[in-house]
Each structure stands twice: as C-alpha cells, then as structure tokens.
MARSEKOL-607323 format. One record per atom (N, C-alpha, C, O): z, x, y; residue in one letter. Coordinates in steps of 0.05 Angstrom, whole numbers, padded with zeros to 5 digits, always signed. Example, Ala and Ser with C-alpha at 12.3 -4.5 7.8 and 13.67 -1.06 7.14 Angstrom:
BEGIN
+00156+00264-00114a/+00156+00246-00090a/+00156+00264-00066a/+00169+00285-00066a/+00142+00257-00045s/+00143+00273-00021s/+00157+00258+00001s/+00161+00268+00023s/
This chain:
BEGIN
-00300-00401-00567m/-00302-00404-00538m/-00301-00434-00530m/-00289-00441-00510m/-00314-00450-00547l/-00314-00479-00541l/-00286-00490-00542l/-00278-00506-00524l/-00271-00482-00562y/-00243-00493-00565y/-00225-00483-00542y/-00207-00497-00534y/-00231-00458-00533l/-00216-00448-00510l/-00221-00464-00485l/-00203-00470-00470l/-00246-00472-00481l/-00254-00489-00459l/-00241-00516-00461l/-00231-00527-00441l/-00240-00527-00485v/-00228-00553-00490v/-00198-00551-00484v/-00187-00570-00472v/-00185-00529-00491s/-00157-00525-00485s/-00152-00525-00455s/-00132-00537-00445s/-00170-00512-00439c/-00167-00512-00410c/-00170-00540-00398c/-00154-00548-00381c/-00190-00554-00408v/-00195-00581-00397v/-00172-00599-00404v/-00163-00615-00388v/-00162-00597-00429l/-00139-00613-00438l/-00115-00606-00420l/-00100-00624-00413l/-00111-00580-00414g/-00089-00572-00397g/-00091-00584-00369g/-00071-00592-00358g/-00115-00585-00358l/-00119-00598-00332l/-00112-00627-00332l/-00098-00637-00314l/-00120-00641-00353i/-00115-00670-00355i/-00085-00674-00359i/-00073-00692-00346i/-00073-00659-00377v/-00044-00661-00382v/-00028-00654-00356v/-00008-00667-00350v/-00037-00633-00342g/-00024-00625-00317g/-00024-00647-00297g/-00005-00651-00283g/-00047-00662-00295s/-00048-00685-00277s/-00027-00706-00285s/-00015-00718-00268s/-00024-00710-00311f/-00004-00730-00321f/+00024-00720-00315f/+00041-00736-00309f/+00028-00694-00318l/+00055-00683-00313l/+00063-00687-00283l/+00087-00692-00278l/+00044-00685-00265n/+00050-00691-00237n/+00061-00720-00234n/+00079-00725-00219n/+00048-00738-00249v/+00057-00766-00248v/+00085-00769-00259v/+00102-00782-00247v/+00090-00755-00281v/+00117-00756-00293v/+00138-00746-00274v/+00159-00758-00271v/+00133-00723-00261i/+00152-00711-00243i/+00160-00730-00221i/+00184-00734-00216i/+00140-00742-00208l/+00146-00760-00185l/+00159-00786-00194l/+00176-00797-00180l/+00149-00797-00216r/+00160-00823-00224r/+00187-00821-00237r/+00203-00840-00234r/+00193-00800-00250v/+00221-00796-00260v/+00240-00794-00237v/+00262-00806-00238v/+00232-00780-00216h/+00249-00778-00192h/+00253-00805-00179h/+00274-00811-00168h/+00232-00821-00179a/+00233-00848-00166a/+00245-00869-00184a/+00250-00892-00176a/+00251-00862-00209g/+00263-00881-00228g/+00243-00901-00238g/+00251-00923-00245g/+00217-00894-00239k/+00196-00912-00247k/+00185-00904-00275k/+00189-00882-00284k/+00172-00923-00287q/+00158-00918-00312q/+00134-00901-00307q/+00119-00905-00287q/+00129-00880-00324f/+00106-00863-00319f/+00083-00869-00339f/+00062-00856-00337f/+00088-00887-00357i/+00066-00894-00376i/+00048-00915-00363i/+00023-00914-00367i/+00059-00934-00349r/+00044-00956-00337r/+00041-00952-00307r/+00056-00937-00295r/+00021-00966-00297g/+00017-00966-00268g/-00004-00946-00259g/-00006-00924-00270g/-00019-00953-00238r/-00040-00936-00227r/-00028-00915-00208r/-00007-00920-00195r/-00040-00892-00207s/-00032-00871-00189s/-00039-00879-00160s/-00060-00893-00156s/-00023-00871-00141a/-00027-00879-00113a/-00019-00857-00095a/-00004-00839-00102a/-00029-00858-00070c/-00021-00839-00050c/+00009-00842-00045c/+00019-00864-00041c/+00024-00820-00044p/+00053-00821-00040p/+00060-00831-00011p/+00083-00838-00006p/+00041-00831+00007h/+00046-00839+00034h/+00039-00868+00040h/+00055-00884+00048h/+00013-00874+00036c/+00003-00901+00043c/+00002-00919+00019c/-00003-00943+00022c/+00007-00908-00005h/+00008-00923-00030h/-00019-00936-00038h/-00020-00955-00053h/-00041-00925-00027h/-00067-00935-00035h/-00072-00926-00064h/-00069-00902-00070h/-00080-00945-00081q/-00086-00938-00109q/-00111-00921-00111q/-00131-00926-00098q/-00109-00900-00127l/-00130-00880-00129l/-00151-00889-00150l/-00144-00899-00171l/-00176-00884-00143s/-00198-00889-00162s/-00200-00866-00182s/-00187-00845-00178s/-00216-00869-00202a/-00220-00848-00222a/-00231-00823-00210a/-00223-00801-00217a/-00249-00826-00190l/-00261-00803-00177l/-00241-00788-00160l/-00245-00764-00154l/-00220-00801-00152e/-00199-00789-00135e/-00177-00775-00152e/-00158-00764-00141e/-00180-00777-00178m/-00159-00766-00195m/-00170-00743-00214m/-00157-00736-00233m/-00193-00732-00207i/-00204-00710-00222i/-00187-00685-00217i/-00184-00677-00193i/-00175-00673-00237p/-00157-00651-00233p/-00169-00629-00216p/-00192-00621-00220p/-00154-00619-00197v/-00161-00597-00179v/-00184-00604-00160v/-00182-00601-00136v/-00206-00613-00172i/-00231-00618-00156i/-00226-00639-00135i/-00234-00635-00112i/-00213-00661-00142s/-00208-00682-00122s/-00191-00672-00099s/-00197-00679-00076s/-00171-00656-00105w/-00154-00645-00084w/-00170-00627-00065w/-00166-00628-00041w/-00188-00611-00077l/-00205-00593-00061l/-00225-00609-00044l/-00229-00602-00020l/-00237-00630-00055v/-00257-00645-00041v/-00245-00658-00015v/-00257-00658+00006v/-00221-00669-00018v/-00208-00682+00005v/-00192-00662+00022v/-00178-00670+00041v/-00193-00636+00015r/-00179-00615+00029r/-00149-00620+00032r/-00137-00615+00052r/-00138-00630+00010g/-00109-00633+00009g/-00098-00655+00026g/-00075-00655+00034g/-00116-00675+00033r/-00107-00698+00049r/-00117-00724+00037r/-00138-00725+00025r/-00101-00744+00040c/-00109-00771+00030c/-00133-00780+00045c/-00135-00778+00069c/-00153-00791+00031r/-00177-00801+00044r/-00172-00825+00062r/-00189-00830+00079r/-00150-00839+00058h/-00146-00864+00072h/-00127-00860+00095h/-00132-00870+00117h/-00104-00847+00091c/-00085-00844+00113c/-00085-00816+00126c/-00073-00811+00146c/-00100-00797+00112r/-00104-00770+00122r/-00078-00753+00122r/-00078-00732+00135r/-00057-00763+00110k/-00033-00747+00109k/-00035-00726+00086k/-00050-00731+00067k/-00021-00704+00089p/-00025-00682+00069p/-00015-00689+00041p/+00006-00703+00038p/-00029-00680+00021i/-00022-00683-00007i/-00012-00656-00016i/-00026-00636-00013i/+00011-00655-00028s/+00024-00630-00036s/+00006-00613-00053s/-00008-00623-00071s/+00007-00587-00048i/-00007-00568-00065i/+00004-00566-00093i/-00007-00554-00111i/+00027-00579-00097q/+00039-00581-00124q/+00019-00592-00144q/+00018-00583-00167q/+00003-00611-00136y/-00016-00624-00155y/-00035-00605-00167y/-00036-00603-00192y/-00051-00591-00152p/-00070-00572-00165p/-00056-00548-00178p/-00066-00538-00198p/-00034-00540-00167l/-00020-00517-00179l/-00009-00524-00207l/-00013-00508-00226l/+00003-00547-00210v/+00013-00556-00236v/-00010-00559-00256v/-00008-00551-00279v/-00033-00570-00246e/-00056-00573-00264e/-00067-00546-00273e/-00074-00543-00296e/-00069-00527-00254l/-00080-00501-00261l/-00061-00485-00279l/-00070-00472-00298l/-00035-00486-00274v/-00016-00472-00290v/-00016-00484-00318v/-00015-00469-00338v/-00017-00510-00321t/-00017-00523-00347t/-00042-00515-00362t/-00041-00509-00386t/-00065-00515-00349a/-00090-00507-00362a/-00088-00478-00372a/-00097-00472-00394a/-00078-00460-00355g/-00076-00432-00363g/-00057-00428-00386g/-00063-00412-00404g/-00034-00442-00386l/-00015-00439-00408l/-00025-00452-00434l/-00020-00441-00456l/-00040-00474-00432f/-00052-00486-00456f/-00072-00467-00468f/-00073-00463-00493f/-00089-00454-00451a/-00109-00436-00461a/-00096-00411-00474a/-00104-00402-00495a/-00075-00401-00461l/-00061-00378-00471l/-00048-00385-00498l/-00048-00368-00517l/-00037-00409-00500s/-00024-00417-00525s/-00045-00419-00548s/-00039-00411-00570s/-00068-00429-00541y/-00090-00431-00562y/-00097-00403-00572y/-00101-00399-00596y/-00100-00384-00553v/-00107-00357-00561v/-00086-00345-00579v/-00093-00330-00598v/-00061-00351-00575q/-00039-00338-00590q/-00035-00351-00617q/-00024-00338-00635q/-00043-00376-00621f/-00038-00390-00646f/-00059-00383-00667f/-00082-00376-00661f/-00051-00384-00692k/-00069-00381-00715k/-00070-00407-00730k/-00050-00417-00740k/-00094-00418-00732f/-00097-00444-00745f/-00108-00441-00773f/-00132-00436-00777f/-00090-00443-00793n/-00098-00440-00821n/-00099-00467-00836n/-00114-00470-00855n/-00082-00486-00828d/-00081-00512-00841d/-00072-00533-00822d/-00068-00528-00798d/-00068-00557-00833v/-00060-00580-00816v/-00032-00576-00804v/-00027-00584-00782v/-00015-00563-00819a/+00013-00558-00809a/+00012-00541-00783a/+00028-00546-00765a/-00007-00522-00782d/-00009-00506-00757d/-00018-00523-00734d/-00009-00519-00711d/-00036-00542-00739v/-00045-00560-00717v/-00022-00577-00707v/-00019-00581-00683v/-00006-00588-00726i/+00017-00604-00718i/+00037-00587-00702i/+00048-00596-00682i/+00042-00563-00711f/+00061-00545-00698f/+00050-00539-00670f/+00066-00537-00651f/+00024-00535-00667f/+00012-00530-00641f/+00016-00553-00622f/+00022-00550-00598f/+00013-00578-00632g/+00017-00602-00616g/+00046-00604-00607g/+00051-00610-00584g/+00065-00597-00624l/+00093-00597-00616l/+00098-00577-00594l/+00113-00582-00575l/+00086-00553-00598w/+00090-00532-00578w/+00079-00541-00550w/+00091-00536-00530w/+00056-00554-00550l/+00045-00563-00525l/+00063-00584-00511l/+00065-00585-00487l/+00075-00601-00528y/+00094-00620-00517y/+00118-00606-00504y/+00126-00613-00482y/+00129-00586-00518v/+00151-00571-00507v/+00143-00557-00481v/+00157-00557-00462v/+00119-00545-00481l/+00109-00531-00458l/+00106-00549-00434l/+00114-00542-00412l/+00094-00573-00439g/+00091-00592-00417g/+00117-00601-00406g/+00120-00604-00382g/+00137-00605-00423s/+00164-00613-00414s/+00177-00592-00397s/+00190-00598-00378s/+00173-00567-00405m/+00184-00544-00390m/+00172-00543-00362m/+00186-00536-00343m/+00146-00548-00360i/+00133-00548-00334i/+00145-00569-00316i/+00151-00565-00293i/+00149-00593-00327v/+00161-00615-00312v/+00189-00607-00303v/+00196-00611-00279v/+00205-00596-00320l/+00232-00588-00313l/+00233-00567-00291l/+00249-00568-00273l/+00215-00547-00293a/+00214-00526-00274a/+00208-00536-00246a/+00221-00530-00226a/+00187-00552-00244v/+00178-00563-00218v/+00200-00582-00207v/+00206-00582-00183v/+00211-00599-00225y/+00232-00618-00216y/+00256-00603-00205y/+00267-00611-00184y/+00264-00582-00218d/+00288-00567-00209d/+00282-00553-00183d/+00300-00551-00166d/+00258-00543-00179i/+00251-00530-00154i/+00252-00550-00131i/+00261-00544-00109i/+00243-00574-00136r/+00241-00594-00114r/+00268-00608-00109r/+00275-00613-00086r/+00283-00614-00130w/+00307-00631-00127w/+00332-00619-00138w/+00353-00632-00139w/+00331-00594-00146y/+00355-00580-00156y/+00369-00595-00179y/+00393-00599-00179y/+00353-00605-00197l/+00363-00621-00219l/+00345-00619-00243l/+00321-00618-00240l/+00357-00619-00267l/+00342-00620-00292l/+00348-00647-00305l/+00369-00651-00316l/+00329-00666-00303p/+00335-00693-00311p/+00338-00697-00341p/+00322-00686-00357p/+00358-00713-00349d/+00362-00719-00377d/+00339-00734-00390d/+00334-00732-00414d/+00324-00749-00373k/+00301-00764-00384k/+00280-00746-00396k/+00265-00754-00413k/+00279-00721-00387v/+00260-00702-00398v/+00274-00683-00418v/+00262-00676-00438v/+00299-00675-00412l/+00313-00655-00428l/+00321-00666-00456l/+00316-00654-00476l/+00333-00690-00456v/+00344-00701-00481v/+00322-00706-00502v/+00326-00698-00525v/+00299-00718-00494p/+00278-00722-00514p/+00266-00696-00523p/+00251-00695-00543p/+00271-00674-00509l/+00260-00648-00517l/+00275-00635-00540l/+00264-00617-00553l/+00299-00644-00545i/+00316-00631-00566i/+00303-00633-00594i/+00302-00614-00609i/+00294-00657-00601i/+00282-00661-00628i/+00257-00645-00631i/+00255-00631-00651i/+00237-00645-00613p/+00214-00628-00616p/+00221-00598-00617p/+00209-00583-00632p/+00241-00590-00602a/+00250-00562-00603a/+00261-00555-00630a/+00256-00533-00641a/+00276-00573-00642l/+00287-00569-00669l/+00264-00568-00689l/+00265-00552-00708l/+00244-00585-00685l/+00221-00585-00703l/+00205-00559-00701l/+00194-00548-00720l/+00203-00548-00676v/+00189-00523-00672v/+00204-00501-00687v/+00192-00484-00700v/+00231-00501-00685a/+00247-00481-00700a/+00243-00484-00730a/+00241-00464-00744a/+00242-00509-00739a/+00238-00513-00768a/+00209-00504-00776a/+00206-00493-00798a/+00190-00509-00759g/+00163-00500-00764g/+00160-00470-00766g/+00146-00460-00783g/+00175-00456-00749q/+00175-00427-00750q/+00187-00417-00776q/+00177-00398-00788q/+00208-00431-00785a/+00220-00423-00811a/+00201-00429-00834a/+00200-00413-00853a/+00187-00451-00832f/+00168-00459-00853f/+00145-00438-00855f/+00138-00430-00877f/+00135-00430-00832m/+00112-00411-00832m/+00121-00383-00842m/+00105-00369-00854m/+00146-00376-00837s/+00156-00350-00846s/+00167-00351-00874s/+00174-00331-00886s/+00169-00376-00885q/+00179-00380-00912q/+00207-00369-00915q/+00214-00356-00935q/+00224-00373-00894s/+00251-00363-00894s/+00268-00382-00877s/+00259-00393-00857s/+00293-00385-00886y/+00312-00402-00870y/+00324-00386-00846y/+00336-00398-00829y/+00319-00360-00846q/+00332-00343-00826q/+00325-00351-00797q/+00342-00352-00780q/+00299-00356-00791p/+00292-00364-00763p/+00306-00390-00755p/+00314-00393-00732p/+00308-00409-00773l/+00321-00434-00767l/+00351-00431-00761l/+00362-00442-00742l/+00364-00415-00778l/+00392-00409-00774l/+00397-00394-00748l/+00416-00399-00734l/+00379-00375-00742s/+00381-00360-00717s/+00378-00379-00693s/+00392-00376-00673s/+00359-00398-00695s/+00354-00416-00673s/+00378-00435-00668s/+00386-00439-00645s/+00389-00445-00690i/+00412-00463-00687i/+00436-00448-00676i/+00451-00457-00659i/+00440-00423-00686g/+00462-00407-00677g/+00459-00400-00647g/+00478-00401-00632g/+00434-00393-00639a/+00429-00387-00611a/+00434-00411-00593a/+00445-00408-00571a/+00425-00435-00602a/+00429-00459-00587a/+00459-00465-00582a/+00467-00471-00560a/+00475-00462-00603l/+00504-00467-00600l/+00517-00445-00583l/+00535-00451-00567l/+00509-00420-00587l/+00521-00398-00573l/+00515-00400-00543l/+00534-00399-00527l/+00490-00402-00535f/+00483-00402-00507f/+00489-00428-00493f/+00497-00429-00470f/+00487-00450-00508g/+00495-00476-00497g/+00525-00476-00492g/+00534-00486-00471g/+00540-00464-00510g/+00569-00462-00507g/+00577-00443-00484g/+00596-00448-00469g/+00561-00421-00481f/+00567-00402-00460f/+00562-00415-00433f/+00578-00411-00414f/+00540-00430-00430f/+00535-00443-00405f/+00555-00465-00399f/+00563-00470-00376f/+00564-00478-00421y/+00585-00499-00417y/+00611-00486-00407y/+00624-00498-00389y/+00618-00463-00417s/+00642-00449-00408s/+00640-00441-00378s/+00659-00442-00363s/+00616-00432-00370l/+00611-00425-00342l/+00614-00449-00324l/+00626-00448-00303l/+00603-00472-00333a/+00605-00496-00318a/+00634-00506-00316a/+00643-00515-00295a/+00649-00503-00338a/+00677-00512-00338a/+00694-00495-00320a/+00711-00505-00305a/+00691-00468-00322v/+00707-00450-00306v/+00701-00454-00276v/+00720-00453-00260v/+00676-00457-00269s/+00668-00460-00241s/+00669-00489-00231s/+00663-00494-00208s/+00676-00507-00249k/+00676-00536-00242k/+00649-00545-00232k/+00646-00561-00213k/+00628-00535-00246g/+00601-00544-00240g/+00587-00529-00218g/+00564-00535-00211g/+00600-00508-00206k/+00588-00494-00184k/+00568-00473-00194k/+00548-00468-00180k/+00573-00461-00217w/+00555-00440-00227w/+00532-00452-00244w/+00509-00443-00242w/+00539-00471-00260m/+00520-00483-00279m/+00524-00514-00279m/+00546-00523-00276m/+00502-00528-00282g/+00503-00557-00284g/+00499-00566-00313g/+00493-00550-00330g/+00501-00592-00317g/+00497-00603-00344g/+00469-00598-00354g/+00464-00594-00378g/+00449-00599-00336g/+00421-00594-00343g/+00417-00566-00353g/+00402-00562-00373g/+00430-00547-00340d/+00428-00519-00349d/+00439-00515-00377d/+00429-00499-00393d/+00461-00529-00383i/+00473-00527-00410i/+00453-00537-00431i/+00449-00524-00452i/+00442-00560-00426k/+00422-00572-00445k/+00397-00554-00448k/+00387-00551-00470k/+00389-00543-00425l/+00365-00525-00426l/+00371-00500-00442l/+00353-00491-00457l/+00394-00489-00439a/+00402-00465-00454a/+00402-00472-00484a/+00394-00455-00501a/+00412-00496-00491f/+00412-00504-00519f/+00384-00506-00530f/+00378-00497-00552f/+00366-00519-00515v/+00338-00522-00523v/+00324-00494-00526v/+00309-00490-00545v/+00330-00477-00507m/+00318-00450-00508m/+00327-00435-00533m/+00311-00422-00546m/+00352-00438-00540g/+00362-00426-00565g/+00347-00436-00589g/+00340-00420-00607g/+00342-00462-00591l/+00327-00473-00613l/+00299-00462-00615l/+00289-00456-00637l/+00286-00459-00592i/+00258-00451-00592i/+00255-00421-00597i/+00237-00412-00612i/+00272-00405-00584l/+00268-00376-00583l/+00284-00360-00604l/+00276-00338-00612l/+00306-00372-00614g/+00323-00356-00632g/+00341-00338-00617g/+00340-00337-00592g/+00358-00324-00631l/+00380-00308-00618l/+00370-00285-00601l/+00377-00284-00578l/+00353-00268-00612q/+00345-00244-00598q/+00328-00250-00573q/+00332-00239-00552q/+00308-00268-00577k/+00290-00275-00555k/+00305-00290-00533k/+00299-00287-00509k/+00324-00307-00541t/+00339-00321-00520t/+00357-00302-00504t/+00360-00305-00480t/+00369-00283-00518l/+00385-00263-00504l/+00368-00247-00484l/+00377-00243-00462l/+00344-00240-00492l/+00326-00226-00474l/+00319-00244-00450l/+00318-00235-00427l/+00312-00269-00456a/+00304-00288-00435a/+00327-00292-00415a/+00323-00294-00391a/+00352-00294-00426m/+00375-00297-00408m/+00379-00273-00390m/+00385-00276-00366m/+00376-00249-00402f/+00379-00225-00386f/+00359-00224-00363f/+00366-00218-00341f/+00334-00230-00369i/+00313-00230-00349i/+00318-00252-00328i/+00315-00247-00304i/+00327-00275-00337a/+00331-00298-00319a/+00353-00292-00299a/+00350-00296-00275a/+00376-00282-00309f/+00399-00276-00291f/+00392-00254-00271f/+00399-00257-00247f/+00378-00233-00280n/+00371-00212-00262n/+00350-00220-00242n/+00351-00212-00218n/+00330-00235-00251t/+00309-00244-00233t/+00321-00263-00212t/+00314-00261-00188t/+00338-00281-00220a/+00351-00300-00202a/+00367-00285-00181a/+00367-00292-00157a/+00382-00265-00189a/+00398-00249-00171a/+00380-00235-00150a/+00386-00234-00127a/+00358-00223-00160l/+00339-00209-00142l/+00327-00228-00122l/+00325-00222-00098l/+00318-00251-00132v/+00306-00271-00114v/+00326-00281-00093v/+00319-00284-00070v/+00351-00285-00102g/+00372-00294-00084g/+00376-00274-00062g/+00379-00282-00039g/+00377-00248-00068v/+00381-00227-00048v/+00358-00227-00029v/+00361-00224-00005v/+00333-00229-00039l/+00309-00228-00022l/+00309-00252-00003l/+00302-00249+00020l/+00317-00275-00013l/+00317-00299+00004l/+00338-00296+00027l/+00333-00305+00049l/+00361-00284+00020i/+00381-00279+00041i/+00371-00259+00062i/+00374-00263+00086i/+00358-00238+00052l/+00347-00218+00071l/+00325-00230+00088l/+00322-00222+00112l/+00310-00248+00077m/+00288-00261+00092m/+00299-00285+00109m/+00284-00298+00123m/+00325-00289+00107k/+00339-00311+00122k/+00327-00339+00114k/+00326-00357+00130k/+00319-00341+00089r/+00310-00367+00079r/+00333-00383+00066r/+00330-00407+00060r/+00355-00369+00062t/+00379-00382+00051t/+00404-00366+00060t/+00401-00345+00072t/+00427-00376+00054k/+00452-00363+00062k/+00469-00356+00037k/+00466-00370+00017k/+00486-00336+00038p/+00503-00330+00016p/+00520-00354+00009p/+00531-00367+00026p/+00521-00361-00017g/+00537-00384-00026g/+00519-00409-00030g/+00528-00427-00044g/+00495-00409-00019n/+00477-00431-00023n/+00467-00431-00052n/+00464-00410-00064n/+00461-00455-00062v/+00452-00458-00089v/+00421-00454-00090v/+00407-00464-00073v/+00412-00439-00111i/+00384-00438-00116i/+00380-00448-00145i/+00397-00444-00162i/+00358-00462-00150p/+00354-00474-00177p/+00351-00452-00198p/+00334-00434-00195p/+00366-00454-00219f/+00366-00433-00240f/+00347-00440-00263f/+00338-00423-00278f/+00340-00467-00266g/+00323-00475-00287g/+00296-00461-00289g/+00288-00452-00310g/+00282-00458-00266p/+00256-00444-00267p/+00258-00415-00277p/+00239-00405-00289p/+00280-00401-00271f/+00284-00374-00281f/+00287-00374-00311f/+00277-00356-00325f/+00302-00393-00322l/+00305-00395-00351l/+00279-00402-00364l/+00272-00390-00385l/+00264-00420-00352i/+00239-00429-00364i/+00218-00408-00362i/+00202-00404-00381i/+00217-00394-00340g/+00197-00373-00336g/+00200-00350-00355g/+00184-00331-00354g/
C-alpha cells in the first residue's frame, strides 16, 4: 500500500513536470532549466504555488496575481499521470534489479506518451523533440520483454511490427501527400510496434482507427467540426 501511494505521489510530481515539458517544447525553450511562471503575466511561481492539483484548486484555476484563468490541462495531466503510474505499479512484478530498471524505462515511455497526446490535441503535432528520444527506450523495453520471457521471439515481433506499421503509415502519408498521416504519426507507429509487438499493435491500430472515425462522426453531428477537417490521430494511437 505504501509503494502504491508513493507511485501516485511520484505520478503527480512527474505530471507537473510533463506540463512544463509540453509548454516549453512548444515555445522552443529549455525545460530542464528556468522557474515555472504564469503563462499570462509571467510571474514566477513559488513552491507553494506549484503543488500538483492542490495549488490549482486553491486558486480556483486562476493566477493569484493577474487573475487570468489557468488551463485545466495542469491538474488533468497530473491526475492522469498519477493514475497511470499507480496502475503500472500494480501490473508489474518486481523480482530483481532488472525489473526495477525495466519499470523505470516503462515510466519514461508512459510520460512521453502523455506529452505527445496532449501536445497533439492542442497543436495537431507530434514533436520530434519528444518522439525521437523515445525510440531507444522503446527498443530497450522490447529487449527487456524478450529478456524476461527468455526468448528472442518478442524482440523479433517488436522490430517486425515497428517496420511493418511504420512502413504502412509512411505509405499512407506518401499516397495522400501528408493529408492522411504526418511524419509524427509514422514515428509513433514505429515506436508503438517496438513496445507492443505485432499482435497488440494490430489490435491497437484497429481500435484507434475505429475510435477516431466514431469521434469524427460525432463531432460533425455536434457541429464541432466539418467534413474534411483534420482531427489529431496521435491521442487515439496512444490511448
């Protein structure tokens, strides 16, 4: 129970950092250095103003200084990250140091996926600054799965899935001249193949395409978009 609570708290803290990454990658800034600040008045935030979820609730979603609204993205990302970290802890079996290392790699991949999903929702783009560094950890996760199963089959399946689905998305982008799929979607499909392997990636793709189509139809019926308008596909792949 204690470790589960630690996973939740760690998820909240990491989620707060992911919010910083999302905004600073979009602004072209370094996300390792520099104090967090209000996106409107640029007042630097104190430690008490950066407590995950709680600080947002205390100020009722508004900056204490300029009183302009602070996006609900902040607490949502923190809560989602905490929930996924806790769920990941419950699903993992920790038998030795290798399992702990593998768990750390998985949390890195999970955090990167959250950044990509939110970024794509907001700006219709999957940034290379997040995607490209994700390839090596994804490959290590695939290798870790093969190591734990004591078989090369999962690794071969992962590499094959990455090439197959990455190639499939590339062909869609080439045929449509970038209208159906973008470069980020191609890289994301490649990473998904590495992490999930052939069968799970195929299932994930089936669910993603059908869910995206359903959401697209609903948005048209609700007059929130028009036929032919682009909707971000990355979140459906990641979800």
